[in-house]
Structures are given as structure tokens and as C-alpha cells.
VEXDRENDO-400779 format. One record per residue: y negated, x negated, z negated of N, C-alpha, C in turn; residue in one letter. Coordinates in pm, whole numbers, padded with zeros to 5 digits, always signed. Example, Ala and Ser with C-alpha at 12.3 -4.5 7.8 and 13.67 -1.06 7.14 Angstrom:
BEGIN
+00569-01319-00780+00450-01230-00780+00330-01320-00780A+00225-01285-00708+00106-01367-00714-00003-01290-00787S
END
This chain:
BEGIN
+03198-01927-00374+03119-01905-00257+02963-01883-00251M+02914-01946-00172+02763-01996-00136+02685-01820-00097N+02588-01851-00118+02489-01726-00084+02531-01664+00050M+02548-01761+00152+02548-01734+00305+02700-01666+00304R+02817-01712+00272+02916-01658+00232+02942-01477+00185E+02833-01495+00069+02849-01376+00001+02778-01266+00109I+02662-01326+00133+02588-01218+00242+02658-01155+00365T+02758-01260+00430+02836-01248+00497+02916-01082+00474A+02954-01099+00362+03071-01027+00350+02995-00883+00290R+02870-00902+00263+02779-00794+00229+02739-00720+00367M+02710-00793+00451+02703-00753+00581+02797-00644+00643K+02908-00694+00623+03041-00604+00659+03053-00503+00587Q+03043-00517+00455+03055-00387+00369+02928-00293+00419D+02813-00335+00465+02716-00250+00488+02767-00121+00548S+02826-00131+00634+02885-00044+00725+02920+00101+00654S+03028+00034+00569+03097+00117+00477+02997+00187+00361N+02896+00100+00350+02784+00155+00237+02717+00276+00297M+02664+00271+00437+02591+00334+00525+02676+00447+00550A+02817+00457+00562+02871+00598+00575+02911+00660+00488A+02883+00617+00365+02906+00723+00224+02845+00823+00264M+02890+00935+00213+02802+01071+00229+02726+01072+00118S+02613+01178+00150+02541+01199+00025+02593+01253-00079L+02690+01320-00085+02776+01369-00227+02821+01238-00273E+02867+01147-00223+02907+01003-00290+02819+00929-00324Q+02694+00941-00275+02622+00840-00321+02542+00901-00481R+02526+01018-00454+02479+01082-00560+02587+01084-00698N+02722+01101-00633+02811+01074-00745+02796+00963-00797A+02784+00808-00725+02786+00703-00771+02638+00670-00852A+02517+00756-00825+02437+00777-00900+02454+00828-01056L+02516+00950-01039+02532+00991-01156+02607+00937-01249A+02731+00822-01195+02818+00749-01279+02725+00643-01347A+02606+00594-01251+02544+00482-01299+02449+00519-01414V+02399+00663-01436+02333+00698-01517+02396+00749-01654R+02537+00782-01646+02593+00802-01780+02639+00651-01816E+02690+00581-01745+02754+00446-01774+02589+00347-01884A+02473+00399-01821+02357+00327-01892+02346+00383-02007L+02366+00484-02029+02345+00612-02182+02495+00547-02280L+02567+00523-02211+02715+00512-02287+02710+00356-02347E+02642+00250-02277+02640+00136-02294+02463+00091-02333H+02407+00154-02430+02248+00128-02421+02267+00043-02553K+02363+00010-02647+02364-00059-02769+02377-00197-02707D+02443-00196-02603+02490-00363-02537+02358-00398-02485E+02281-00301-02399+02172-00335-02312+02051-00356-02435I+02044-00321-02546+01927-00316-02634+01926-00447-02698F+02108-00489-02733+02092-00625-02802+02095-00737-02686A+02084-00735-02594+02088-00804-02508+01920-00854-02483A+01852-00742-02456+01716-00751-02420+01653-00791-02580N+01701-00780-02728+01643-00802-02800+01635-00953-02813Q+01765-01038-02753+01765-01173-02727+01650-01244-02635E+01645-01153-02536+01552-01191-02433+01406-01211-02480D+01339-01100-02583+01243-01072-02633+01200-01214-02718M+01310-01235-02843+01318-01333-02894+01282-01455-02851K+01365-01510-02747+01339-01620-02680+01196-01630-02609A+01179-01516-02578+01011-01510-02486+00925-01570-02591A+00932-01465-02729+00826-01515-02818+00814-01642-02851E+00941-01692-02846+00940-01866-02932+00918-01916-02796E+00936-01916-02680+00891-01985-02583+00721-01981-02546A+00647-01876-02643+00477-01836-02630+00481-01804-02488G+00550-01691-02466+00514-01623-02362+00419-01520-02404V+00313-01507-02341+00196-01401-02372+00223-01294-02391P+00179-01199-02497+00219-01053-02514+00193-00971-02433E+00093-00986-02315+00099-00896-02212+00203-00901-02135S+00275-01035-02103+00393-01041-02029+00528-01001-02081V+00517-00996-02241+00626-00970-02319+00652-00824-02309R+00538-00714-02296+00526-00608-02276+00605-00549-02145K+00616-00622-02041+00705-00614-01934+00850-00642-01941R+00906-00722-02040+01040-00769-02056+01111-00657-02134L+01062-00575-02227+01075-00512-02311+01177-00385-02259K+01311-00356-02272+01398-00246-02248+01469-00190-02416F+01353-00069-02437+01398+00006-02508+01457+00144-02480D+01443+00213-02605+01497+00391-02575+01388+00466-02452E+01277+00420-02504+01146+00479-02420+01180+00435-02260H+01237+00308-02212+01224+00250-02109+01379+00308-02054K+01470+00305-02130+01594+00402-02095+01590+00542-02084L+01512+00596-02120+01482+00741-02093+01390+00767-01967A+01310+00657-01922+01256+00665-01806+01326+00626-01675D+01415+00532-01677+01501+00521-01579+01615+00589-01557V+01655+00663-01680+01782+00761-01674+01689+00882-01567T+01576+00965-01638+01495+01053-01557+01510+01012-01430A+01469+00888-01388+01453+00851-01242+01559+00844-01170G+01665+00827-01226+01789+00838-01148+01821+01012-01124I+01786+01083-01215+01811+01229-01207+01733+01268-01119E+01582+01203-01093+01521+01288-01000+01534+01243-00853G+01608+01127-00844+01664+01041-00709+01765+01151-00665L+01855+01176-00762+01970+01261-00712+01928+01388-00666I+01812+01431-00753+01761+01542-00644+01714+01534-00522K+01643+01413-00493+01593+01425-00351+01684+01426-00230L+01617+01489-00142+01657+01502-00012+01730+01389+00059A+01834+01407+00146+01899+01257+00187+01817+01197+00284D+01784+01095+00258+01698+00980+00369+01755+00967+00492P+01913+00976+00504+01992+00940+00616+02009+01043+00708L+02041+01033+00836+02060+01109+00919+01963+01222+00993G+01858+01222+00925+01732+01294+00952+01702+01251+01157K+01687+01413+01199+01662+01368+01317+01520+01381+01340V+01447+01269+01376+01320+01281+01377+01279+01249+01507Q+01363+01282+01631+01312+01293+01729+01426+01353+01838L+01424+01454+01929+01522+01512+02015+01451+01541+02156A+01509+01486+02238+01470+01514+02374+01576+01487+02482R+01539+01591+02566+01621+01593+02654+01561+01504+02777E+01582+01383+02838+01567+01285+02978+01543+01367+03081L+01691+01458+03096+01723+01485+03233+01812+01586+03180D+01874+01671+03297+01995+01765+03230+02107+01702+03204E+02174+01685+03076+02295+01677+03010+02250+01517+02975G+02105+01464+02957+02109+01363+02902+01996+01368+02799L+02065+01319+02660+01999+01387+02558+01982+01236+02453K+01837+01266+02400+01821+01141+02342+01819+01196+02185L+01841+01130+02078+01809+01155+01958+01751+01025+01870Y+01673+01050+01766+01609+00921+01698+01678+00965+01536R+01759+00887+01488+01813+00934+01389+01780+00830+01269I+01783+00888+01138+01716+00784+01046+01889+00708+00999S+01848+00582+00954+01962+00504+00905+01918+00400+00812C+02018+00358+00709+01989+00246+00632+01975+00116+00698P+01868+00035+00642+01829-00114+00707+01942-00171+00712I+02037-00189+00595+02148-00261+00575+02150-00367+00491G+02126-00484+00489+02160-00559+00353+02014-00614+00328V+01950-00593+00198+01814-00610+00141+01823-00709+00037I+01760-00835+00029+01718-00888-00058+01625-00851-00126G+01627-00848-00266+01506-00820-00377+01458-00920-00462I+01402-00983-00477+01370-01073-00538+01224-01014-00664I+01266-01005-00787+01144-00925-00863+01116-01019-00982F+01008-00948-01065+00953-01037-01172+01063-00958-01270E+00994-01025-01425+01111-01026-01545+01053-00906-01560A+01111-00808-01518+01098-00633-01576+01231-00565-01535R+01319-00571-01670+01459-00499-01636+01496-00365-01583P+01369-00281-01634+01394-00139-01552+01364-00171-01433D+01307-00249-01356+01301-00265-01211+01450-00277-01154A+01508-00350-01193+01672-00376-01164+01726-00234-01157L+01756-00134-01274+01740-00020-01247+01717+00065-01146V+01577+00068-01123+01501+00140-01025+01573+00083-00876Q+01553-00040-00867+01589-00091-00722+01712-00091-00687I+01822-00074-00785+01965-00045-00741+01990+00048-00728S+01952+00154-00781+01932+00315-00775+01916+00373-00643S+01780+00296-00583+01712+00331-00475+01813+00302-00371L+01853+00170-00372+01951+00131-00264+02086+00205-00246C+02139+00246-00350+02241+00326-00345+02242+00447-00292I+02135+00520-00315+02080+00669-00270+02038+00617-00090K+01972+00533-00041+01947+00504+00082+02048+00435+00168S+02175+00421+00085+02294+00356+00182+02268+00221+00227G+02198+00140+00124+02185-00008+00158+02226-00105+00039N+02339-00192+00107+02364-00323-00012+02226-00380-00023C+02234-00456-00161+02110-00530-00200+02149-00650-00290A+02102-00751-00277+02116-00896-00351+01978-00869-00433V+02033-00885-00565+01936-00865-00678+01890-01016-00789L+01771-01040-00755+01728-01160-00853+01633-01128-00923K+01620-01106-01038+01549-01077-01190+01491-01211-01243G+01407-01183-01291+01329-01304-01372+01401-01382-01479G+01401-01512-01498+01481-01560-01604+01481-01527-01731K+01311-01454-01777+01258-01414-01898+01352-01303-01936E+01408-01218-01873+01524-01164-01887+01645-01156-01847T+01692-01249-01822+01836-01290-01785+01955-01228-01827A+01967-01240-01971+02034-01139-02046+02065-00998-02024R+01932-00960-02045+01915-00790-02029+01991-00782-01861T+01915-00852-01782+01958-00817-01627+02096-00834-01594N+02173-00950-01675+02321-00929-01642+02415-00817-01703K+02359-00781-01835+02439-00657-01879+02415-00515-01777V+02269-00521-01719+02219-00424-01634+02314-00383-01548L+02320-00538-01459+02378-00513-01352+02517-00505-01369F+02605-00545-01482+02726-00527-01475+02765-00386-01492D+02681-00339-01560+02732-00181-01583+02691-00088-01454I+02583-00133-01424+02564-00077-01253+02641-00069-01168I+02708-00176-01142+02772-00223-01059+02921-00176-01083Y+02977-00194-01180+03112-00162-01221+03119+00035-01222A+02992+00094-01237+02984+00248-01245+03005+00291-01067A+02911+00194-00993+02874+00196-00864+03049+00208-00783A+03087+00085-00821+03209+00066-00746+03355+00204-00788V+03328+00211-00931+03420+00316-00941+03424+00425-00887K+03284+00472-00862+03255+00605-00790+03281+00604-00672A+03310+00486-00587+03364+00474-00478+03258+00359-00372G+03175+00331-00431+03063+00246-00342+03175+00129-00306A+03115+00038-00190+03214-00037-00154+03190-00162-00261P+03259-00281-00243+03267-00384-00336+03115-00492-00310Q+03085-00501-00186+02988-00562-00169+02858-00468-00186G+02847-00367-00254+02708-00294-00235+02601-00349-00329C+02637-00419-00422+02555-00494-00493+02582-00648-00526L+02501-00737-00530+02551-00863-00572+02401-00923-00656V+02435-01001-00765+02353-01061-00882+02308-01161-00806Q+02246-01242-00805+02169-01407-00776+02125-01427-00915A+02194-01506-01010+02138-01566-01109+02080-01673-01143E+02081-01770-01043+02042-01908-01036+01914-01914-00942Q+01867-01972-01000+01711-02001-00932+01740-02077-00771H+01799-02171-00783+01851-02221-00661+01922-02115-00541N+01943-02016-00598+02014-01886-00518+01931-01837-00417E+01780-01847-00458+01679-01806-00415+01660-01861-00281I+01635-02024-00279+01646-02066-00151+01763-02037-00080D+01864-02036-00126+02014-02026-00041+01973-01859+00018E+01924-01778-00040+01919-01649+00005+01789-01658+00119L+01713-01719+00111+01615-01741+00212+01651-01777+00351L+01788-01840+00342+01846-01936+00457+01937-01819+00557E+01978-01696+00497+02080-01611+00516+02007-01505+00652C+01908-01545+00746+01908-01456+00841+02005-01451+00920H+02059-01327+00954+02167-01288+01045+02275-01180+00970G+02243-01242+00825+02320-01177+00743+02235-01065+00639N+02109-01097+00611+02018-01047+00516+01907-00965+00628V+01904-00834+00607+01786-00772+00701+01653-00769+00671D+01636-00772+00526+01501-00761+00482+01496-00838+00352L+01392-00883+00316+01347-00925+00198+01199-00880+00141L+01247-00839-00008+01116-00743-00052+01103-00828-00202I+01016-00946-00203+00963-01015-00301+00881-00922-00425P+00873-00963-00519+00793-00892-00633+00754-01015-00742R+00600-01023-00710+00586-01147-00818+00408-01191-00815G+00389-01314-00849+00276-01356-00832+00230-01387-00670S+00124-01407-00629+00065-01444-00515+00102-01574-00464N+00131-01675-00511+00202-01800-00524+00385-01784-00440Q+00424-01713-00563+00566-01663-00528+00618-01630-00361F+00504-01502-00393+00514-01427-00255+00491-01507-00124V+00400-01581-00133+00353-01649-00023+00472-01770+00019Q+00500-01819-00091+00626-01923-00070+00773-01839-00005Y+00773-01718-00059+00909-01656+00044+00847-01620+00185I+00739-01574+00189+00702-01573+00361+00707-01653+00420M+00675-01781+00376+00665-01905+00460+00767-02002+00464N+00895-01956+00401+01003-02039+00395+01115-01960+00430H+01166-01874+00509+01230-01765+00589+01198-01727+00705T+01308-01681+00761+01290-01611+00909+01334-01472+00887K+01368-01451+00781+01410-01315+00718+01298-01183+00748I+01266-01099+00792+01140-01042+00776+01112-01005+00616P+00988-00996+00575+00920-01002+00429+00855-00861+00434V+00900-00786+00339+00801-00688+00298+00749-00692+00174M+00628-00648+00149+00561-00644+00015+00404-00691+00013G+00386-00720-00110+00203-00792-00120+00207-00873-00216H+00106-00979-00181+00068-01068-00269-00015-01078-00376A-00099-00975-00377-00201-00941-00455-00233-00814-00502D-00273-00809-00603-00332-00663-00641-00443-00678-00716G-00537-00681-00616-00708-00665-00639-00735-00535-00641I-00766-00455-00714-00775-00307-00685-00933-00296-00705C-00998-00186-00673-01148-00167-00705-01118+00004-00742H-01245+00004-00828-01311+00164-00847-01426+00148-00792T-01506+00209-00744-01637+00255-00692-01690+00357-00761Y-01763+00343-00847-01863+00458-00921-01970+00497-00805L-01957+00594-00766-02073+00655-00670-02166+00716-00748D-02325+00748-00674-02439+00779-00746-02415+00935-00805E-02309+01020-00739-02271+01145-00758-02190+01178-00809D-02134+01066-00912-02015+01072-00995-02019+01168-01105A-01925+01210-01167-01947+01304-01311-01877+01196-01427D-01985+01162-01469-01974+01041-01547-01881+01071-01709L-01849+01186-01757-01788+01248-01801-01611+01239-01781K-01578+01257-01626-01483+01240-01565-01451+01099-01513K-01560+01048-01493-01538+00882-01474-01481+00778-01574A-01540+00825-01727-01523+00711-01778-01384+00713-01792I-01284+00818-01850-01153+00813-01886-01080+00722-01759P-01099+00778-01644-01067+00736-01511-01050+00565-01537V-01217+00501-01533-01208+00370-01546-01172+00299-01666I-01123+00368-01797-01067+00286-01877-00911+00319-01839V-00847+00403-01774-00711+00402-01779-00665+00315-01654D-00759+00285-01553-00734+00207-01439-00739+00063-01508A-00789+00056-01580-00809-00096-01641-00704-00117-01754K-00720-00044-01827-00636-00068-01948-00511-00027-01977T-00423+00079-01912-00363+00142-01926-00206+00045-01913Q-00221-00031-01837-00115-00146-01783-00190-00231-01753Y-00239-00375-01819-00343-00447-01733-00271-00509-01650T-00120-00556-01683-00044-00675-01595+00028-00621-01496A-00016-00485-01437+00040-00422-01334-00063-00467-01202A+00039-00455-01101-00069-00485-00967-00145-00340-00959C-00142-00271-00986-00243-00121-00929-00340-00133-01076N-00352-00210-01154-00486-00219-01253-00597-00244-01180A-00701-00172-01202-00830-00210-01147-00901-00361-01170T-00918-00417-01126-00977-00557-01153-01140-00545-01143E-01190-00472-01046-01322-00495-01030-01393-00334-01008T-01495-00339-01075-01576-00172-01088-01707-00213-00985L-01732-00140-00932-01846-00142-00796-01911-00030-00882L-02061-00041-00867-02148+00070-00928-02260+00077-00846V-02275+00213-00839-02399+00228-00721-02537+00213-00804N-02610+00126-00761-02753+00115-00822-02795+00217-00864R-02842+00345-00791-02891+00431-00836-02837+00527-00963K-02736+00471-01013-02633+00536-01122-02611+00417-01229A-02648+00321-01208-02620+00189-01346-02691+00224-01424A-02837+00272-01421-02925+00252-01549-02867+00346-01614G-02824+00456-01574-02768+00599-01681-02627+00564-01716E-02553+00515-01628-02400+00524-01609-02337+00412-01719M-02380+00299-01647-02336+00185-01700-02332+00158-01847L-02428+00160-01923-02393+00111-02053-02296+00225-02138P-02280+00347-02079-02185+00419-02120-02031+00379-02101A-02041+00306-01984-01905+00279-01910-01848+00143-02009I-01954+00048-02012-01962-00072-02092-01902-00068-02204A-01963+00046-02293-01935+00059-02419-01770+00125-02445N-01746+00191-02332-01639+00260-02319-01490+00131-02315A-01542+00074-02203-01417-00031-02187-01434-00137-02304L-01559-00161-02364-01515-00284-02504-01467-00210-02604R-01492-00069-02636-01396-00017-02735-01258-00026-02715E-01207-00061-02577-01056-00051-02556-01030-00212-02519N-01095-00312-02557-01068-00454-02569-01131-00512-02427G-01154-00429-02338-01170-00510-02224-01328-00602-02221V-01303-00723-02167-01408-00814-02148-01469-00806-02036K-01605-00798-02015-01676-00795-01888-01745-00877-01843I-01714-00891-01700-01769-01024-01622-01866-00933-01538R-01996-00966-01547-02070-00924-01388-02138-01010-01342G-02222-00989-01256-02302-01032-01175-02452-01046-01235T-02542-01150-01210-02692-01160-01294-02722-01028-01309Q-02730-00940-01204-02795-00815-01191-02755-00711-01297E-02623-00724-01319-02541-00633-01421-02570-00680-01546V-02565-00796-01580-02633-00891-01722-02755-00854-01737A-02840-00817-01669-02989-00746-01670-02985-00581-01761E-02855-00528-01724-02860-00378-01768-02774-00392-01911I-02646-00456-01915-02562-00446-02008-02535-00606-02039I-02472-00582-02161-02449-00762-02212-02308-00801-02185E-02306-00889-02078-02180-00965-02011-02166-01085-01991C-02026-01153-01942-02063-01304-01910-02104-01269-01763E-02182-01367-01709-02249-01371-01563-02152-01430-01515V-02083-01394-01353-02012-01467-01323-02030-01472-01167M-01996-01563-01073-02012-01573-00953-01916-01483-00854T-01992-01451-00692-01927-01392-00610-01745-01413-00591E-01724-01574-00608-01584-01600-00581-01480-01551-00700E-01559-01503-00800-01454-01474-00896-01392-01311-00853E-01457-01242-00763-01404-01156-00729-01263-01107-00658F-01245-01241-00628-01078-01282-00530-01002-01258-00654K-01041-01274-00801-00931-01306-00904-00877-01198-00953T-00704-01195-00946-00635-01064-01001-00627-01135-01156E-00686-01049-01247-00710-01102-01399-00567-01046-01449Y-00517-00932-01421-00383-00896-01506-00402-00920-01626L-00522-00886-01694-00554-00911-01856-00702-00800-01859D-00720-00793-01987-00811-00688-02022-00946-00770-01980L-00961-00791-01870-01107-00822-01817-01116-00763-01692I-01278-00737-01665-01297-00645-01561-01457-00709-01478I-01447-00736-01364-01573-00777-01268-01629-00635-01258S-01782-00635-01250-01882-00532-01230-01991-00608-01150I-02023-00521-01026-02130-00553-00919-02208-00421-00910K-02319-00441-00892-02408-00330-00809-02384-00330-00651L-02402-00235-00604-02384-00200-00465-02491-00067-00405V-02543-00112-00312-02676-00018-00261-02606+00173-00246D-02490+00131-00171-02447+00255-00138-02288+00258-00120D-02231+00374-00078-02069+00371-00050-02018+00243+00094V-02158+00254+00158-02116+00156+00275-02064-00014+00228M-02174-00031+00135-02146-00154+00077-02029-00152+00002E-02004-00060-00085-01903-00050-00161-01772-00114-00097A-01765-00015+00038-01639-00048+00128-01647-00207+00206I-01766-00228+00222-01773-00383+00300-01713-00482+00175A-01757-00473+00041-01700-00556-00068-01543-00530-00065H-01455-00405-00069-01341-00397-00109-01266-00471+00022I-01315-00422+00143-01260-00472+00258-01243-00628+00270N-01354-00692+00218-01371-00821+00242-01305-00899+00101K-01272-00826-00029-01240-00906-00131-01106-00857-00202Y-01075-00733-00117-00947-00649-00187-00836-00703-00140G-00740-00672-00186-00574-00693-00097-00514-00602-00037S-00602-00472-00016-00558-00368+00041-00437-00284-00013H-00448-00284-00132-00364-00235-00201-00387-00083-00257H-00468-00018-00353-00500+00034-00402-00679+00026-00431T-00761+00156-00398-00878+00151-00429-00906+00298-00439D-01028+00321-00537-01062+00458-00572-01223+00460-00565C-01248+00601-00533-01419+00635-00540-01415+00748-00636I-01524+00718-00740-01564+00820-00847-01695+00897-00753L-01676+01026-00732-01791+01112-00691-01739+01257-00654T-01842+01327-00690-01823+01471-00661-01897+01524-00515E-01925+01410-00431-01954+01456-00304-01817+01412-00194N-01774+01519-00171-01658+01525-00082-01700+01444+00069D-01805+01456+00124-01827+01364+00227-01850+01238+00236E-01893+01188+00103-01926+01052+00070-01763+00987+00045T-01676+01083-00009-01528+01052-00069-01465+01010+00072A-01490+01131+00159-01411+01112+00298-01437+01016+00366A-01543+00932+00363-01626+00812+00430-01553+00702+00376K-01549+00693+00248-01502+00596+00164-01310+00566+00205F-01286+00723+00206-01110+00721+00230-01072+00680+00384M-01158+00715+00447-01119+00676+00582-01154+00512+00634Q-01288+00475+00574-01289+00353+00579-01266+00246+00513L-01181+00259+00410-01146+00145+00309-01014+00122+00374V-00963-00040+00390-00861-00038+00455-00732-00105+00343D-00659+00006+00282-00600-00011+00200-00507+00093+00193S-00358+00058+00116-00246+00128+00135-00272+00244+00061A-00355+00260-00054-00389+00361-00123-00565+00388-00151G-00609+00496-00113-00747+00515-00111-00727+00655-00193V-00803+00654-00333-00824+00788-00441-00979+00820-00431Y-00953+00942-00459-01096+01002-00551-01051+01067-00704Q-01185+00994-00749-01134+01086-00901-01036+01063-01002N-00903+00934-00947-00832+00966-01040-00787+00792-01028C-00714+00755-01152-00683+00617-01195-00610+00539-01060S-00644+00435-01039-00561+00328-00947-00396+00294-01000T-00366+00353-01128-00271+00333-01183-00161+00431-01134R-00191+00542-01014-00111+00645-00995-00025+00576-00857F-00070+00448-00839+00006+00406-00730+00115+00353-00783A+00231+00418-00760+00362+00407-00811+00466+00498-00740D+00584+00446-00664+00670+00530-00667+00742+00657-00751G+00746+00641-00844+00794+00743-00917+00683+00815-00919F+00546+00810-00963+00473+00879-00989+00438+00964-00850R+00472+00923-00705+00418+00966-00613+00591+01051-00603Y+00664+01065-00671+00804+01164-00635+00915+01095-00562G+00916+00957-00532+00974+00888-00457+01095+00864-00526F+01126+00881-00662+01242+00849-00697+01245+00714-00749G+01118+00657-00809+01066+00514-00837+01080+00401-00721A+01076+00302-00701+01010+00221-00571+01057+00064-00602E+01089+00030-00497+01137-00123-00491+01027-00234-00506V+00920-00161-00447+00809-00256-00468+00692-00200-00393G+00563-00258-00380+00470-00171-00313+00405-00277-00190I+00388-00218-00087+00401-00308+00050+00247-00271+00067S+00170-00398+00154+00014-00374+00189+00056-00398+00325T+00125-00431+00374+00153-00433+00527+00165-00308+00577S+00138-00316+00733+00112-00189+00810+00222-00157+00901K+00345-00214+00894+00457-00207+00978+00531-00178+00897I+00618-00099+00918+00753+00018+00878+00731+00052+00734H+00660+00008+00649+00629+00085+00524+00497+00053+00471A+00435+00120+00392+00293+00097+00345+00286+00193+00187R+00217+00084+00132+00212+00177-00038+00332+00158-00074G+00372+00239-00216+00473+00227-00275+00599+00266-00184P+00702+00174-00201+00810+00165-00087+00926+00237-00179V+00963+00370-00150+01089+00421-00200+01174+00439-00107G+01213+00577-00102+01358+00609-00027+01307+00578+00112L+01187+00662+00154+01163+00648+00337+01119+00493+00344E+01081+00403+00281+01063+00275+00336+01218+00178+00325G+01314+00265+00289+01437+00171+00298+01526+00230+00417L+01485+00291+00485+01552+00338+00576+01493+00301+00720V+01557+00285+00817+01492+00253+00946+01568+00376+01077T+01547+00334+01186+01634+00462+01264+01697+00386+01383Y+01750+00454+01449+01837+00440+01559+01827+00518+01670K+01839+00490+01776+01814+00588+01919+01986+00603+01941Y+01998+00758+01948+02155+00793+01985+02108+00878+02162K+02178+00833+02255+02162+00848+02397+02300+00957+02418L+02306+01064+02468+02456+01122+02507+02435+01171+02630F+02519+01114+02723+02499+01142+02870+02619+01220+02937G+02620+01228+03061+02750+01288+03117+02771+01172+03227Q+02792+01073+03271+02794+00967+03327+02684+00933+03425G+02595+00945+03354+02446+00899+03390+02433+00750+03409H+02384+00730+03543+02332+00608+03566+02173+00548+03597T+02101+00451+03592+02003+00423+03577+01979+00423+03766V+02066+00360+03834+02062+00354+03980+02009+00482+04059G+02047+00628+03997+02011+00736+04042+01883+00744+04028D+01832+00744+03939+01666+00708+03900+01584+00622+04004Y+01649+00536+03967+01571+00390+04052+01569+00451+04223A+01680+00482+04261+01666+00523+04410+01629+00672+04421Q+01585+00759+04337+01525+00880+04359+01582+00979+04381G+01737+00954+04348+01810+01058+04344+01806+01188+04241R+01776+01129+04086+01773+01208+03998+01625+01175+03948K+01555+01275+03871+01451+01285+03823+01438+01313+03683H+01357+01221+03582+01335+01256+03439+01243+01391+03429F+01278+01500+03349+01196+01590+03308+01136+01582+03180H+01164+01526+03079+01145+01502+02939+01086+01608+02872F+01197+01707+02822+01151+01803+02754+01226+01802+02592R+01140+01810+02541+01158+01801+02358+01248+01913+02341D+01348+01920+02243+01469+02004+02215+01494+02037+02095I
END
């Protein structure tokens, strides 16, 4: 069976998936959690094979960290499922209730998107998070993970799928695409697939966007900034900068560029540079920065680089407005932070920076669905339509309008026999 036939069947099953009650969906999630714990040895064995193969293939250590699935990752994903079960139902919410005229009532009600295709990087815990979110939100999902963790993904998927179906989910609730050519097949399934969410490199995301008629939600880059204002508290700022760069360098929400107010540079920059170096970070700065601290001299074009490594760019700016202009020009509209004790300056930064996440005095690494209490995430969106920022449950639902009448016809209103009075109820 090819991908178009598979997704056509899923499309039919999507109505049954949407009709599952909250209790049924939560029961399926509980079954998935228990199954993962029960089969953990099988999962770990598959992951060890993937890790060994990655090391033999020369996969960089920073990438191999993302491939690992151990007791810690299992604890994280099962805790995430527990949290997801406790979240309110995203479906059936009344977002608008309005009486258009006597006996003619309009409601806007949240509902699942339908069939979602999610193509994600080689991070096996992402498969658990994504499938769990889709179950909770009543969506069917086609899942395609990275080849580097093919064994782990296969075991995880089989465990999750069997548990969900046994708990009452329809047969077409989840499908795993395992072959690379199935990605191109999936891109041709417009009409069956309602949304694509790609997670990966800039080049990969752009390829998906340019080769399908299916709506795509996601982000291509993660060029995040931290701006050190003249009114920053250095004691508070240093741990935030170090965390934003080093806590997980391969993540899309890691800070790639540090902007420093010139008035603060002489006093604060040397201490920040020392802290970064102590944590293994290589510094690349403009010529002006190199006159204050020891670093590699860089060009402006390098500010467009997403390092995903222990490397950071540093530039001096006159004020918050120059920092905002730099971020809006070179950033990816993902997540950007200001370090300052001046709330007025922070408010200006947060209003004018055109990003999905704008922070004050905290690490950009907080841009994450689990840390936002969304019950993990399927990805992060930098678009401004439908969903923005970490995409959790709310980003996986849409809405429909339900209109209830008593034999009303438009002709009565067009000819003036009746009139709308539009009253919220």
C-alpha cells in the first residue's frame, strides 16, 4: 500500500479519532505510558545499536547526544505523558457564542485538525512526545523520524501504536513512515493530509515548504539572540548567558549571538567572556569586540549563522533600539532575550522584537512546549498564522462554526423582513 492509500484510510479514521471522548484519549495515553515502562529494556537495546552505529559512522558527539534514549529520557517522556493526561481537553471548547437573531445561534467550537504529517529529526523522545500530543488532541498522525535512530523509533512506535489501539483508538490513528522515499510520497498527499510539521535543518524545512501543496507549519532556522543592556545585573546575567549557549547547544532555542550595550561592554564583557570560555565556548566577535576581549574576528554575514555548537557571536550596540534592529534583520523570529533591570527598556524590547518568544532575564532555552506546560510540543513555529512559538495541544486544534436555526433563510434578511441583532450569549 502506498502513502496516498495509507493517508486516505487515515483520513476516514480521523473522524473516529476526533469522536473519542476525553476519557478514552486519556486512557490511551495511560496505556502508552505503561507500555513504554514495561518494554524499556527492548527500547534501550535498540537505542544502544543506534548509538553504536552512529559512533562508527562518525556522527559528531553533539548530534549523538540527541540520539540517546536512556532511563533519564524515559523518565522525561513518561512524566510528560502524565502531565498531558492532566491537561484540560483542547476539544469542544466554545470560543464564541452569539445570537444572530432570535432563534439563530452561532458557536465557534475547537476541533482536531485531522491528519498531520510530522517529519522530525533523529531524536527518539520526539516520537513519544509527538504521538502523545496527537492522541490527546484527537488527531491522526504520520510519523517520520531520522534514519540515525531507525531501530529505536521502530520499537517505540510499535509499542505506542499497539497500546493506543488496544485502548480503543482507531486503526488509522498513527502510521510510521520508515523509508526516505515516503517523505516525497507524503508531500503529494494533499487532500488526505491536512498539515505538515517538519523539524530539521534549514535546507530540509525549505525543501518541504517548496515541494508540497499541503500547509506547512514550522521554522527553518533557530538564530536566537541575547541582548545585554547597560542596566543589566551582571551577577544575574552571566548564568543566563552561559545556560542559553551551553545547556543544549544543538537545540534551535540556544543563543547564537550576544549583543552588548557599548556602555556596559568595558565592565561586563570580560567577565562574560571568561565564563563562556570556562564552559568551552569559542567566541567570535566584531573588530570592536576584539579590542576588548580576545576572540576571533568575524564579519556581519556570520550573524546569519546557526552554529548549533559551542560557538557564539558577539557584537556591540549603542542601545536597545540598535539591538532590536539587529535582531529583526538577522534573527529567525524564534526566541530572543533582553538582560536588564530597566522594565521600561524591557517593555520596548518585547514590543518591538518580531519573534515568537521575547524574554527578560531568562535563558532562551525556555522556549519549549514542556517547559511552557503544554505537555511537550510537536515543534516550534515562527509563522504568524494558526500557531506561533512552541506548538502544543492548542496548536494542534482548529475550530468550526456551528449555526443552529429554526427554518431561517437569508432571503428574509436580504429583503428586509428580518434583521440581525448580533448578541453575545
